[in-house]
Residue, then its C-alpha position, 0 to 999 in steps of 0.5 A: m290288638k287286644l287279647k279279646d280281639a284275637r279270641d273273637l277272630y278265632y271264634f269268627y273263623s273257626g265258627k265259619t271253618s265248622d260251617l264250611i265243613r259241613q256244606l262241603g260234606l253234603a255237597g261231597i255226598a251229592v256229588i258222589w250220589i251223582f255217580k251212582f250206578e245200578a248192579q242188580g237192582t242195588p245203588k252202587i257207587p264207584q269203588a274210587l269214590a268209596l274212600p272220600l265218602v267214608l272220609i266225608v261221614i268221618g268228617l261230619a261225625f268229628d263235627l258231631l262229636q266237637y260240638a257235643i263233647a264241647t257241650s258236655v264239658w262246659g255243661i258240667f263244668q258251669r253247673r259244678k261251678e253253679l252248685s259250688g255257690i260261686g257268684e255270676d260275676a266271679e272269676f276264676k280259672v279253667p284247666r286248659q285240657f277243657n279245650w284239647p279234645t275240641i281242638a283235636l277234633f276240629l283239626a281231624k274233621v278238617l283233614a278228613i274233609v280236606a282228604a276226601y276232597v283231594l280225592l273226590l277232585g282227583h277222580l273228577a279230574a281222571t273222569i273228565v278228561 
């Protein structure tokens, strides 16, 4: 295996994971919405579903932040390189720290959605039985 092959697999699986996180987040919100009820004319959700909902929203916010930060970091970096007069095909080094915020947000969004689903599935199991 070549380094390029490993990198391509990383990009493929991280992209798929992000796609699934978004789908699971929206599906989780839909499932929680099914359990809503009216109390004094106001829609409410069961208290047990409040934390899963918050975790889903946080996970989706981390997803947005991951891509917004990556876009900003790499956009600014490439623009600085462009303004420095470096040629299109020139090789240069990139600080490792550039990816740290996006890796942290990637892991955080996955953990938030997984935690939300653990709680949501626990509630569903208790409700169905």
